C-alpha distance (Angstrom), angle and dihedral (degrees) to the residues before:
residue distance angle dihedral
M1 . . .
S2 3.81 . .
E3 3.81 98.8 .
G4 3.78 113.8 132.4
K5 3.80 95.4 1.5
P6 3.80 120.4 145.5
N7 3.77 124.1 -116.3
L8 3.82 117.7 -109.9
L9 3.81 123.6 -142.1
F10 3.79 115.0 -175.9
L11 3.81 114.6 -172.8
Y12 3.80 111.4 -165.9
A13 3.81 124.0 -175.4
D14 3.80 128.3 -167.3
Q15 3.81 117.5 -124.6
H16 3.82 98.0 -10.0
R17 3.80 109.3 155.6
A18 3.77 115.8 -139.4
D19 3.80 98.3 -119.7
V20 3.82 97.6 55.4
M21 3.81 95.4 90.5
G22 3.76 130.1 88.5
C23 3.80 90.8 -127.8
A24 3.82 88.9 57.8
G25 3.80 90.6 60.1
N26 3.81 98.8 -91.8
D27 3.81 107.0 139.0
I28 3.82 95.7 -174.4
V29 3.80 104.8 54.7
V30 3.83 116.8 78.3
T31 3.83 109.5 -133.4
P32 3.82 107.7 142.1
H33 3.80 95.0 154.2
L34 3.79 95.9 50.0
D35 3.80 86.0 45.6
R36 3.80 88.9 53.2
L37 3.81 91.7 51.3
A38 3.81 89.3 50.5
G39 3.81 90.8 47.0
E40 3.80 90.4 52.8
G41 3.79 95.8 38.6
V42 3.79 142.8 17.8
R43 3.80 127.0 -63.9
F44 3.80 114.6 -155.4
D45 3.78 106.3 -146.3
Q46 3.82 96.8 -171.6
A47 3.80 102.1 45.8
W48 3.80 111.8 145.3
T49 3.76 129.3 -160.6
E50 3.80 116.0 -126.8
S51 3.81 87.3 -129.6
P52 3.83 130.8 10.5
I53 3.80 93.2 -131.5
C54 3.80 131.7 70.3
Q55 3.78 112.7 -106.6
P56 3.82 102.2 41.8
A57 3.82 90.0 44.9
R58 3.80 90.3 53.1
A59 3.80 93.1 45.3
S60 3.80 88.2 53.4
L61 3.80 91.6 50.7
L62 3.82 90.1 51.5
T63 3.78 94.8 50.8
G64 3.80 106.7 24.1
R65 3.80 87.4 -125.3
F66 3.79 134.9 119.3
P67 3.83 118.7 -109.1
S68 3.80 89.8 -110.6
D69 3.81 86.4 61.0
H70 3.82 102.7 42.8
G71 3.82 92.9 35.5
V72 3.83 102.2 -128.6
L73 3.82 102.5 120.5
G74 3.79 99.5 158.1
N75 3.78 144.0 8.4
F76 3.79 89.0 -89.5
A77 3.77 98.3 48.0
G78 3.77 105.8 93.8
D79 3.76 137.2 -80.2
C80 3.77 136.3 -67.0
Q81 3.80 110.5 -101.9
P82 3.83 124.0 -129.6
D83 3.80 90.2 -142.9
W84 3.82 90.5 63.7
D85 3.79 116.6 106.5
V86 3.83 100.1 -104.1
F87 3.77 132.2 177.9
P88 3.86 99.7 -123.3
R89 3.81 90.7 58.8
R90 3.80 90.0 49.2
L91 3.80 88.2 54.8
Q92 3.80 90.5 49.9
Q93 3.79 89.1 52.5
A94 3.81 89.0 51.2
G95 3.80 90.8 58.2
Y96 3.80 102.3 -92.4
T97 3.79 125.9 140.9
T98 3.79 102.8 -136.2
A99 3.80 135.7 -157.2
S100 3.79 136.9 -177.7
I101 3.80 115.9 -161.2
G102 3.79 118.2 177.4
K103 3.79 134.8 6.8
T104 3.80 119.9 -2.8
H105 3.85 101.0 162.2
F106 3.80 91.3 -162.5
D107 3.81 88.4 143.5
S108 3.81 127.8 61.2
W109 3.81 89.5 -134.1
P110 2.95 124.4 156.1
M111 3.84 99.7 8.1
G112 3.79 99.6 48.3
A113 3.80 100.6 22.6
E114 3.77 129.8 102.7
P115 3.83 113.3 -100.5
G116 3.77 110.4 -86.7
T117 3.80 94.5 24.9
P118 3.82 107.6 143.5
A119 3.78 121.5 -117.8
P120 3.82 117.4 -97.6
T121 3.78 110.6 -87.6
E122 3.77 126.9 -127.0
E123 3.81 87.5 -117.2
W124 3.80 90.1 57.9
I125 3.80 92.1 48.4
G126 3.80 88.4 47.9
S127 3.79 90.6 57.3
F128 3.81 88.4 71.8
G129 3.79 89.1 68.6
F130 3.80 108.2 -73.6
D131 3.80 123.3 129.3
H132 3.82 92.5 -168.7
V133 3.81 125.7 33.1
V134 3.80 134.0 -175.1
E135 3.80 102.5 174.3
E136 3.80 122.1 -160.7
F137 3.77 136.0 172.0
D138 3.79 143.8 -153.5
R139 3.78 108.3 -62.2
Y140 3.80 95.8 -111.1
V141 3.83 87.0 65.3
H142 3.80 87.7 68.2
L143 3.81 87.2 77.5
F144 3.82 91.7 61.3
D145 3.78 125.4 95.7
V146 3.80 92.7 -94.9
D147 3.77 135.1 101.7
T148 3.79 114.3 -133.5
P149 3.82 125.4 -177.8
Y150 3.80 91.2 -104.0
M151 3.80 92.4 49.9
S152 3.80 89.9 51.8
F153 3.80 89.0 49.0
L154 3.80 92.3 52.3
R155 3.79 91.4 45.8
R156 3.81 90.4 55.0
H157 3.81 88.3 52.9
G158 3.80 93.9 46.6
A159 3.81 91.6 -117.1
L160 3.81 105.6 106.2
E161 3.82 98.4 95.9
L162 3.81 92.9 47.1
Y163 3.82 90.1 50.2
Q164 3.81 93.4 46.3
D165 3.80 91.3 50.8
V166 3.80 90.1 58.5
I167 3.81 93.5 46.7
R168 3.80 91.5 46.4
D169 3.80 91.9 51.6
N170 3.81 90.4 52.7
F171 3.79 99.6 36.5
R172 3.78 116.9 164.4
A173 3.81 95.3 -118.4
G174 3.80 94.3 61.3
D175 3.79 136.9 69.4
K176 3.82 90.7 -101.8
H177 3.80 92.3 67.0
W178 3.82 92.6 106.7
N179 3.79 97.0 42.1
A180 3.80 117.7 132.7
I181 3.81 109.9 -121.0
T182 3.78 132.8 175.4
S183 3.78 108.5 -141.2
P184 3.81 116.8 -112.2
L185 3.80 88.1 -146.1
P186 3.81 122.1 88.9
Q187 3.79 116.8 -108.9
E188 3.80 93.0 -103.3
L189 3.83 90.0 61.5
D190 3.81 95.2 49.0
L191 3.81 116.5 118.9
T192 3.81 90.6 -118.0
S193 3.80 90.6 54.0
F194 3.79 91.5 47.2
L195 3.81 93.1 53.7
A196 3.80 92.9 44.5
D197 3.81 90.0 50.3
E198 3.80 89.8 52.4
A199 3.81 89.8 50.6
E200 3.79 92.9 49.4
Q201 3.80 91.0 49.8
W202 3.79 92.2 50.6
L203 3.80 92.9 47.4
A204 3.80 90.5 50.4
T205 3.82 89.7 62.6
R206 3.82 97.0 51.4
P207 3.81 114.5 118.7
A208 3.79 115.0 -127.9
N209 3.82 94.1 -123.3
Q210 3.82 97.8 52.6
P211 3.83 121.6 78.4
W212 3.78 114.5 -135.5
F213 3.78 139.0 -160.3
L214 3.81 118.3 -155.0
Q215 3.80 123.3 -173.3
L216 3.80 107.0 -166.3
S217 3.81 106.3 -172.4
F218 3.78 112.8 -169.9
V219 3.82 115.4 -153.1
Q220 3.79 91.7 -147.8
P221 3.03 152.1 110.1
H222 3.82 80.3 39.5
V223 3.80 112.9 114.5
P224 2.98 142.1 -61.9
L225 3.79 87.9 85.7
I226 3.80 97.9 -129.2
G227 3.81 118.5 146.0
D228 3.78 125.7 -172.0
P229 3.84 115.7 -100.2
I230 3.82 96.5 -107.2
W231 3.81 98.1 51.6
A232 3.82 92.2 35.4
E233 3.80 88.5 58.6
H234 3.81 90.5 48.4
Y235 3.82 91.3 56.6
A236 3.82 96.8 37.1
G237 3.80 92.9 107.8
A238 3.81 98.9 28.6
Q239 3.80 116.9 131.9
I240 3.80 105.1 -141.7
E241 3.77 112.9 -176.1
R242 3.78 117.7 -126.9
T243 3.78 105.6 -137.0
A244 3.81 138.6 -172.0
R245 3.80 96.5 34.1
T246 3.81 99.3 173.0
E247 3.80 110.2 113.8
P248 3.80 117.6 -142.8
T249 3.80 123.8 -112.2
T250 3.79 129.8 -178.2
E251 3.77 144.0 -176.7
N252 3.81 90.6 -150.8
E253 3.80 110.1 101.1
A254 3.81 96.1 -151.2
W255 3.81 93.1 48.2
A256 3.81 89.0 46.9
Q257 3.82 87.7 58.4
Q258 3.79 90.1 52.4
L259 3.81 92.0 49.0
A260 3.81 91.0 48.1
F261 3.81 90.3 50.6
M262 3.81 90.0 52.3
R263 3.81 92.6 49.5
R264 3.80 93.5 48.8
H265 3.78 91.6 48.5
S266 3.81 90.0 48.4
H267 3.82 95.1 46.6
S268 3.79 83.3 -132.8
D269 3.80 92.5 -172.4
L270 3.83 88.0 69.5
L271 3.80 95.9 52.9
T272 3.79 102.4 105.4
D273 3.79 116.9 154.6
E274 3.80 90.3 -104.8
F275 3.81 92.9 50.5
V276 3.81 93.4 47.9
L277 3.81 92.3 46.0
A278 3.80 91.6 53.7
G279 3.81 90.3 51.4
A280 3.79 93.1 45.9
R281 3.80 90.5 54.6
Q282 3.80 91.1 56.0
Y283 3.81 90.5 43.7
Y284 3.80 90.4 54.1
A285 3.80 89.0 48.3
M286 3.81 90.8 56.2
V287 3.81 91.3 48.8
S288 3.80 91.8 50.5
L289 3.81 92.5 51.2
I290 3.81 89.5 51.9
D291 3.80 88.5 50.8
Q292 3.81 91.7 47.7
R293 3.78 92.0 53.5
I294 3.81 91.7 45.7
G295 3.80 85.6 56.9
N296 3.81 89.3 55.7
L297 3.82 90.2 52.8
I298 3.80 92.5 48.9
A299 3.81 89.7 50.3
Q300 3.81 90.1 50.2
L301 3.81 91.0 52.6
E302 3.80 90.0 48.6
R303 3.81 92.9 50.6
S304 3.79 91.7 49.5
G305 3.81 93.3 47.1
Q306 3.83 92.4 -117.7
L307 3.79 102.4 111.5
D308 3.79 94.4 87.5
N309 3.81 89.9 52.4
T310 3.82 97.0 47.3
W311 3.78 132.9 89.5
I312 3.82 110.0 -146.9
I313 3.80 120.6 -161.7
Y314 3.80 125.7 -178.8
C315 3.80 121.4 -167.3
A316 3.81 142.9 138.0
D317 3.78 135.2 -137.5
H318 3.84 93.6 -121.4
G319 3.79 141.2 -34.1
E320 3.81 137.7 -97.6
M321 3.80 127.2 -116.2
L322 3.85 97.5 -146.8
G323 3.79 91.4 -164.3
D324 3.81 97.0 -44.5
H325 3.81 111.0 148.0
G326 3.79 88.9 5.8
V327 3.81 97.7 -67.0
M328 3.77 142.3 93.8
A329 3.81 131.3 -145.4
K330 3.81 119.3 26.6
M331 3.84 130.6 -88.1
N332 3.80 94.4 127.9
F333 3.79 140.6 74.9
Y334 3.78 101.4 -113.3
R335 3.79 111.7 126.5
S336 3.82 93.7 -105.5
S337 3.80 89.9 59.5
V338 3.81 106.7 32.0
R339 3.81 101.6 39.5
V340 3.80 118.0 80.3
P341 3.79 131.7 -165.1
L342 3.80 108.8 -106.1
I343 3.80 121.8 -179.3
I344 3.81 125.3 167.3
R345 3.80 121.5 -169.1
P346 3.81 114.6 -175.5
P347 3.82 122.9 -150.3
G348 3.79 108.4 -70.9
G349 3.79 91.5 12.1
T350 3.78 130.2 -108.3
D351 3.79 137.2 -131.6
G352 3.80 105.2 -60.4
R353 3.76 113.5 -115.3
V354 3.79 142.6 150.0
E355 3.80 124.4 -115.8
T356 3.81 114.2 -153.7
S357 3.81 99.7 -174.7
P358 3.82 115.1 110.1
V359 3.81 114.6 -96.5
Q360 3.78 133.4 173.2
A361 3.79 124.5 -119.0
F362 3.80 89.3 -129.3
D363 3.79 88.1 62.8
V364 3.82 82.3 83.3
A365 3.83 88.7 73.8
A366 3.81 93.1 54.3
T367 3.81 90.2 43.6
L368 3.80 93.1 54.0
L369 3.80 91.6 47.7
D370 3.79 91.5 48.3
A371 3.81 92.5 47.4
G372 3.82 90.2 49.0
R373 3.81 93.0 45.4
A374 3.80 90.0 -122.0
T375 3.80 128.4 148.9
P376 3.83 114.5 -85.2
L377 3.79 120.6 -112.6
D378 3.78 117.5 -92.5
G379 3.79 114.5 -111.2
S380 3.79 93.7 3.5
T381 3.80 123.2 140.6
A382 3.81 92.1 -163.8
R383 3.80 113.4 124.0
S384 3.77 126.9 -148.0
L385 3.78 112.6 -114.8
T386 3.80 94.3 -159.6
P387 3.85 91.9 100.4
M388 3.80 89.7 53.9
V389 3.81 90.5 48.5
S390 3.80 88.9 52.8
G391 3.81 90.8 49.6
N392 3.80 101.3 -97.1
A393 3.80 108.2 121.6
A394 3.79 93.5 -171.7
T395 3.81 91.4 114.1
A396 3.81 95.2 56.8
R397 3.81 113.6 133.1
D398 3.77 127.2 -129.4
A399 3.78 90.4 -140.8
A400 3.79 146.9 -1.5
V401 3.80 123.7 -136.6
S402 3.81 135.3 -157.6
M403 3.80 133.1 178.8
I404 3.79 142.8 -179.6
R405 3.78 144.6 -180.0
M406 3.80 111.1 -169.1
R407 3.81 97.5 -166.8
P408 3.80 134.5 4.2
D409 3.82 89.4 -108.7
L410 3.81 93.9 53.8
T411 3.79 130.5 79.8
T412 3.79 122.9 -92.7
W413 3.81 109.4 -119.2
Q414 3.79 126.8 -158.1
A415 3.80 127.2 -167.2
V416 3.79 131.8 -169.7
T417 3.80 135.6 -170.4
N418 3.76 133.3 -172.0
G419 3.80 91.5 -171.8
R420 3.80 92.9 -96.6
W421 3.81 102.5 53.2
R422 3.79 132.8 30.5
A423 3.81 122.4 -161.6
T424 3.81 135.6 179.1
F425 3.79 125.7 -152.2
S426 3.78 138.1 179.8
A427 3.80 108.4 -111.5
D428 3.81 87.9 -155.0
T429 3.82 100.4 53.1
G430 3.80 105.2 9.5
A431 3.82 90.7 -122.0
A432 3.81 114.4 154.8
V433 3.81 114.6 -133.7
E434 3.81 104.6 166.9
L435 3.79 137.7 35.0
F436 3.80 122.2 167.5
D437 3.78 132.6 177.0
L438 3.81 99.9 -136.6
V439 3.80 93.9 -166.6
D440 3.81 101.5 48.8
D441 3.81 92.9 29.3
P442 3.83 107.7 32.5
D443 3.82 92.3 163.4
E444 3.84 89.5 58.2
A445 3.78 90.4 -128.8
T446 3.82 99.7 142.7
N447 3.78 116.6 58.6
R448 3.81 105.8 -155.1
V449 3.77 97.5 -177.1
D450 3.82 91.1 117.7
D451 3.82 95.7 37.3
P452 3.84 109.4 116.7
G453 3.79 88.3 -153.8
A454 3.82 90.1 63.8
A455 3.82 97.4 42.2
D456 3.80 93.8 106.8
D457 3.82 91.0 49.8
L458 3.80 90.5 50.4
A459 3.79 91.0 50.8
R460 3.80 90.8 50.2
M461 3.81 90.3 51.4
A462 3.80 91.0 50.8
D463 3.81 89.8 52.1
L464 3.79 90.7 47.1
L465 3.80 91.7 52.4
A466 3.78 91.8 49.6
S467 3.79 93.9 47.8
T468 3.81 92.9 47.0
L469 3.79 94.5 50.7
G470 3.78 91.2 38.6
A471 3.78 88.4 66.2
T472 3.84 91.7 64.7
């Protein structure tokens, strides 16, 4: 069943915005290995997350379904279920040895769990279709009464208390959450390095006659904004432009609540240009370390003769605002939050090019199944991107959709883009609260939702949203 199948390497970052890559036109960030993958593959410039927050985005990737279909609309909203039809199990059934190394966030623990609820076990994560699991979490979790693989690693190196002191001082619940910090740990003890080392060790044990699927899920560049000392020094004097400065306003009461939630979470009163610049430098440092370690993996595949038999996909769960529109984090549908970096390099490579048609991040699931000649997911609207990688644009979408509900007491919001326009609607009332012309107004500075001259465009976007979700 598995004879002659390619290997599958899925590299998944947390909170990596789509424009912080050299191949995306950023001439400050150092990402030569992601640039190489883009130069030997296809970069999808209009890839949208299904939700601009971790857990629902990851549940959508697992299932190829929108959050409104699988039911996980926020980090509080319940857990992924092992009895779902999920793509890693389909790959197992197709003869693949599978591994998950890093953050999965299939469980709402600790954010949505009752106090004292234990952390998800590696056995539970494995039940989604992984033969080998090294489970890690957001770095603030390393202050909890748990013992993760990375914490054990730091303890063996006598560095756990020093690391925890830094995380504690910049804990997510306080006003220091967005502080820019250079890690006191050497680069080789960074969480990104730890996960990449685990991946390299697992790959080194793969037999030549057995196809494998590896999902390496980096925890960074998710906040806290802590770069390793080497890359932090590199960016210490970098001038990173703060873009898209227009702050949103609204007459819609429910959308005003969402905007207020975002500002409180961001501690927007702290976001001076100097403060944001310091954070961006550490953010870029985290991205460059991820890129550096991806380069090590590519070199390992080359040395072992596996690169020309391996699909490599790079993506993220959502982006990061970095001060755009006066906020940090995600939780909205501005381009810095909703767009994700998506690069696909087929075995042997192809002529590097950029696809500008809208695609969904969960199309990665269908792509991996197609590349591995595995059975598609039942009920999924994810589309394989392998035809587009090979030059056949027949699978291009008319639109991409994203959605979020931050708390059970807040409205569910849905956004849609056709590549030209982007609109946001209340899923509860149908009210439109945003409409942006992404071509004439790429910074999304002018909200035209109440502009009579754009009424027909808004109506078309509403129809497009309904037809896209109606297909689920």
